[in-house]
C-alpha positions in Angstrom: -164.9 -21.8 -61.0 -163.6 -18.2 -61.0 -167.1 -16.9 -61.8 -168.6 -19.0 -59.0 -165.9 -17.8 -56.6 -166.5 -14.1 -57.4 -170.2 -14.6 -56.9 -169.7 -16.2 -53.5 -167.4 -13.3 -52.5 -170.1 -10.8 -53.6 -172.8 -12.7 -51.6 -170.6 -12.8 -48.5 -169.9 -9.1 -48.8 -173.6 -8.3 -49.2 -174.4 -10.4 -46.1 -171.8 -8.5 -44.1 -173.2 -5.2 -45.3 -176.7 -6.3 -44.3 -175.5 -7.3 -40.8 -173.8 -4.0 -40.4 -176.8 -2.0 -41.5 -179.3 -4.1 -39.6 -181.0 -2.3 -36.7 -181.1 -3.8 -33.2 -184.1 -3.3 -30.9 -182.9 -0.1 -29.5 -182.3 1.5 -32.9 -185.5 0.2 -34.4 -187.5 1.6 -31.4 -185.9 5.0 -31.7 -186.2 5.5 -35.5 -187.8 8.8 -36.5 -191.3 8.6 -38.0 -190.3 8.6 -41.7 -187.7 5.9 -41.2 -190.0 3.8 -39.1 -192.7 3.9 -41.9 -190.2 2.4 -44.3 -188.3 0.0 -42.1 -190.4 -1.0 -39.1 -192.6 -3.9 -40.3 -192.9 -5.6 -36.9 -196.2 -6.7 -35.3 -197.5 -5.5 -32.0 -196.1 -8.6 -30.2 -192.7 -8.2 -31.8 -192.5 -4.5 -30.8 -193.7 -5.4 -27.3 -191.0 -8.0 -26.7 -188.4 -5.7 -28.1 -189.3 -3.3 -25.3 -189.3 -6.1 -22.7 -185.8 -7.2 -23.8 -184.3 -3.7 -23.5 -186.2 -2.7 -20.3 -186.8 -5.7 -18.1 -183.7 -5.8 -15.9 -183.2 -9.5 -15.6 -183.5 -10.1 -19.4 -181.5 -7.0 -20.2 -178.6 -7.9 -17.9 -178.2 -11.6 -18.5 -179.9 -12.6 -21.7 -179.9 -9.8 -24.3 -176.8 -9.9 -26.4 -177.7 -7.8 -29.4 -177.2 -4.4 -27.8 -174.1 -2.2 -27.7 -173.6 -2.2 -23.9 -170.9 -4.0 -22.0 -172.2 -7.2 -20.4 -170.0 -6.7 -17.3 -171.5 -3.2 -16.7 -175.0 -4.5 -17.2 -174.5 -7.2 -14.6 -172.8 -4.7 -12.3 -175.8 -2.4 -12.6 -178.2 -5.3 -11.8 -176.5 -6.1 -8.5 -176.1 -2.5 -7.6 -179.8 -2.0 -8.2 -180.6 -4.9 -5.8 -178.3 -3.4 -3.2 -179.9 0.0 -3.6 -183.4 -1.6 -3.3 -182.3 -3.3 -0.1 -180.9 -0.1 1.4 -183.9 2.1 0.4 -186.3 -0.4 2.0 -184.2 -0.3 5.2 -184.4 3.5 5.4 -188.3 3.3 5.6 -188.1 1.3 8.8 -188.9 4.0 11.5 -190.5 4.1 14.9 -194.0 3.7 13.6 -192.9 0.6 11.6 -191.3 -0.9 14.6 -194.4 -0.2 16.7 -196.6 -1.9 14.1 -194.4 -4.9 14.1 -194.6 -5.0 17.9 -198.4 -4.8 17.7 -198.6 -7.6 15.2 -196.3 -9.7 17.5 -193.7 -10.0 14.8 -196.0 -11.3 12.1 -195.5 -9.8 8.6 -198.3 -7.3 7.5 -198.2 -7.1 3.7 -200.9 -4.5 3.4 -199.2 -2.1 5.8 -195.8 -2.6 4.1 -197.1 -2.3 0.6 -196.8 1.6 0.3 -193.3 1.3 1.6 -192.4 -1.2 -1.1 -193.9 1.0 -3.8 -192.0 4.0 -2.6 -188.8 2.0 -2.5 -189.5 0.8 -6.0 -190.0 4.3 -7.4 -186.9 5.7 -5.7 -184.8 2.7 -6.9 -186.0 3.0 -10.5 -185.2 6.7 -10.5 -181.7 6.3 -9.2 -181.1 3.3 -11.4 -182.1 5.3 -14.4 -179.5 8.0 -13.6 -176.9 5.3 -13.1 -177.8 3.8 -16.5 -177.0 7.0 -18.2 -173.4 6.6 -16.9 -172.9 2.9 -17.4 -174.7 2.1 -20.7 -173.0 2.9 -23.9 -175.6 2.0 -26.5 -176.8 5.6 -27.2 -173.2 6.7 -27.8 -172.4 3.8 -30.1 -175.5 4.4 -32.2 -174.3 8.0 -32.7 -171.1 6.6 -34.1 -172.9 4.0 -36.3 -175.3 6.7 -37.7 -172.4 8.7 -39.1 -172.6 8.8 -42.9 -169.0 9.9 -43.1 -166.4 8.8 -40.6 -165.4 11.8 -38.4 -162.5 10.8 -36.2 -162.7 13.9 -34.1 -166.3 13.3 -33.3 -165.6 9.6 -32.6 -162.7 10.6 -30.3 -165.0 13.0 -28.4 -167.7 10.3 -28.0 -165.1 7.7 -26.8 -163.7 10.2 -24.3 -167.1 11.0 -23.0 -167.8 7.3 -22.5 -164.6 6.9 -20.5 -165.5 9.8 -18.3 -168.9 8.4 -17.7 -167.4 5.0 -16.7 -165.0 6.7 -14.3 -167.9 8.6 -12.6 -170.0 5.4 -12.5 -167.3 3.3 -10.8 -166.7 6.1 -8.3 -170.4 6.4 -7.5 -170.6 2.6 -7.3 -167.8 2.5 -4.8 -169.4 5.2 -2.7 -172.9 3.7 -2.8 -171.7 0.2 -1.9 -169.6 1.5 0.9 -172.5 3.4 2.3 -174.9 0.4 1.8 -172.5 -1.9 3.7 -172.2 0.6 6.6 -175.9 1.4 6.8 -177.1 -2.2 6.5 -174.5 -3.4 9.0 -175.8 -0.8 11.6 -179.4 -1.6 10.8 -179.0 -5.4 11.2 -177.1 -4.9 14.4 -179.7 -2.6 16.0 -182.9 -4.3 14.6 -182.2 -8.0 14.7 -185.8 -8.9 14.9 -186.8 -7.0 11.8 -184.4 -8.5 9.4 -187.0 -10.9 8.1 -189.4 -8.1 7.3 -186.6 -6.2 5.5 -185.8 -9.2 3.4 -189.4 -9.8 2.5 -189.9 -6.1 1.6 -186.8 -6.1 -0.6 -187.5 -9.3 -2.4 -191.2 -8.2 -3.0 -190.3 -4.7 -4.3 -187.5 -6.1 -6.4 -189.8 -8.7 -8.0 -192.2 -5.8 -8.7 -189.4 -4.0 -10.4 -188.8 -7.0 -12.7 -192.5 -7.4 -13.6 -193.9 -3.9 -14.0 -192.3 -3.5 -17.5 -194.5 -6.4 -18.7 -197.6 -4.2 -17.9 -196.4 -0.7 -18.7 -195.0 -1.7 -22.1 -198.4 -2.9 -23.3 -199.3 0.7 -23.9 -196.7 2.2 -26.3 -197.4 -0.3 -29.0 -201.0 0.8 -29.3 -199.9 4.3 -30.3 -197.0 3.2 -32.4 -198.8 0.7 -34.6 -201.7 3.1 -35.0 -199.3 5.8 -36.3 -197.4 3.4 -38.6 -200.6 1.8 -40.1 -202.3 5.2 -40.8 -202.8 5.3 -44.5 -202.5 9.1 -44.6 -199.2 8.9 -42.9 -199.8 12.0 -40.8 -199.7 10.5 -37.4 -196.4 11.9 -36.2 -198.0 13.0 -33.0 -199.2 9.5 -32.1 -195.7 8.2 -32.9 -194.0 10.7 -30.7 -196.4 9.8 -27.8 -195.4 6.1 -28.2 -191.7 7.0 -28.1 -192.3 9.1 -24.9 -194.3 6.2 -23.3 -191.6 3.7 -24.1 -189.2 5.7 -22.0 -191.2 5.0 -18.8 
């Protein structure tokens, strides 16, 4: 019985060790070339879905639970992104837009509004990326996890940096939301007949932001798997290109 118990303890400790050392999607996707050759045995589809889970906003905010980011901050960033999208779309409504709506007798002109929605999408994605650097902690946590020897001074600095980023993020969030509320209140009070157009533009561009990762992330896997399957193992350049593309 004692021998069986000791074996069970050993097995449990090994399982715990495996769980600690196991890479999540973010870590696996950011391995250097040599480590990826030894550890990344995923298929193209598995790699593709790992990118979708970490980059598609809806899945990342509400479904993904294997990352090292705070769920509350991910949800906060999701709703802040939507509010940002709404406000940016509103800023593109100018005299020419109002005149076009008048010419169309209030009917919605999708083709005319499409460039505006694309511009709004690009601006929103750019600002959201900057806010993500302040609110998401995964990169910092991975730095701690990768330490071969525990350095409390380094860990303290990383934790302090995370706290400072959180403070800056919450300050910016308050400023942004206050401005969004004021600007949209003024807009809706002045342009009552264009609110439907604004809502359609916002929903359309936001849906575009949710779906574009499904298309863009088809590309990195082509370079990554070509690099990892190369028998000569000299495809670092292809691998680096795939890592650059997965940032888009």
